[in-house]
N, C-alpha and C positions, 0 to 999 in steps of 0.2 A: 408161403411167405419166403421160404428158402430160395425160390426162383427169383425173387426180387433182388436179394443179395444174401449170401450165406451169413448166418448169425447164430448165436447160441441162445437157446430158450431153456430156462430152468423152470420146471414145474414141480410144485409142492402141493400135496393134497392132505389137508387136515380136516377142520370143520368147514372148509371151503377149498376152492382150487385157486391157487395163485400161480401166475406165470410171469416170469421176468424175461425180457428180451435184452440181450447184451449185443450191441452193435457198435461199430466204429472201425477206424483204420487199424487199430491194434488187432482186431479179429479178421478184418478183410481190407487190404490196402486200397481196393477200388471204391470203398465206401465214400458217399458224399451226401449232401443235404437232401437231394432228390430221393435217395434210398430211404432215408429216415422218414420223410413225409409219406412215401408210399407204404412203408411198414406201418406207420401210425394209422393211416386211413384204413388199410386192410385189417388191422387189429380191431378197429371200431366196427367194420362190417361183419367180422367174424363174431364179435360179441352180440351184435344185433341178431345174427343168425341163431346164436345160442339162446338168446332171449325169446325169439319166436318159437323155437323148439320147446322151451320150458312153458310158454303160454299154451301151446297146442296140447302138451301132455297134461297140463293142469285142467284144460277144458274137457279132455276125454276121461279124466279120472273121476271116480265116484267118491274117492277118499280125499281128505285134506292133505295137500302137499305143502311142505315148507316153501315160503316165498324165496325165490332166487333173485339175487341182485347182481348187477353188472357194473363194475367200477374200474376206471383207468386212472392211475396216478401218473401225471406227466412229470418227467424229470428231464429238464432241458440242459442242465449243467452236467458236465462229465464227472464220472466217479472213477477212482483208481480201484481196480479189482485185481485179485491174485488168486491162484489156486491154493486152497488150504487143505493139506493132506491130513490134518488132524480132525477134520469134520467131514460129514457126509456131503456137504455142499461143494459143488464144483468151483464156485467163485465166492469170495468174501470181499467186503469193502476193505480198503487198505488203511486209510488214515481217519483221524477223529473228525476231520472236516466232512467226510463222506458218511458219517454216522447219522446225520440228520435225515438222509434218504432212508436209511433202515428204520429209524424211529417213525417217520411219517408213514412208511409202508405198513408197519405193524399196527398203527393206530387209526388210520384214515377211515377204515370201514365202520368205525364207531362214531364218526363225525356227524354232527348235527348242524343244521342251518341256524345261523345266529338270529335271523328274523323270526322264523316259524318254530324253532326248537324241535323240528322233526328230523329224522335221519336223512342225510343227503342221498343215501341209496334207498331206492324204492323198487319193489317188484315190478317188472314190466317196463322199467325205465333204464336208459343208458346214462350213466353218470361219469363225468370226468372231473377230477380234482387237479388244480393247477395253482401256480404261485404268481406268475408275472403277466403283464399286459401282452407281451409277445406271445406267450403260450395261449392266452385267451384269443388273440387274433387268429392264430394258426388253427385252433380247434373250432372256433366259430365257423371258419371256412369248411372244415370237415363236416360239421353238423349241417351246413347248407347243402353240401354234396349228398349227405345221407337223406335229407328231405327230398331232394330232386330225384334220387333213386328209389324213393318209397320205403326207406328203412325206418324213419322216425317222423313224428308229427312236426309241423313247422312252428310249433309253440315251444320255446325253450324256457326253462326255469334256471335262474342263476342266483348266486348270492355268496355270502361269506360263511366260512366254516367256523363255528365257535372254537376258540383255542383249545387244543388238547394238551395233555401233559408233555411239555417239551416242544410243542409245535404250535406256531401261530402264523397268521398271514395267508392261509390257504383260502381259495375260492372254489366254486364248483359251477358246472353247467350240466343240465340234464334234459332229456327229452323222452317222451313216451315212444316205445318201440311199437311199430304198426304190425298188424297181422299180415301174413302173406296174402297177396292178391290172387 
């Protein structure tokens, strides 16, 4: 992805692996909308590849392996970031307006579908959480490309995420990741 445009990727491993991509003109003056779309699509393809690997490992294992889920949180609005020397993090959000992003990021993996009451993340599925119609239209296109390239099924599930503490108005789309051909 660095070949598309240089950006910063922050990876944190705890009970899961979280990666944040920081992109924009502040990091690279050549940045434009095409770069963002390319990075987002490549991120989805990379997650599908990870999901396929997990499915193959699960199929080969004689033991029970924890279910691995793959979730992308779309953040279309910009956030102000700064280098915080008092923490281990390379970047922190700058203002209270940007805190919503951090709150959503920490809680969305516990999100459940309003209609079915099941977790929005499911093993073997690629899930994207988003807020706006614009984000829906953009990611719906990416899902169509993933179908065409054989990464996911052509049947999408979508819905509203039940409000979480301090977070409401989120939606999701997900699709089953296909086995490699």
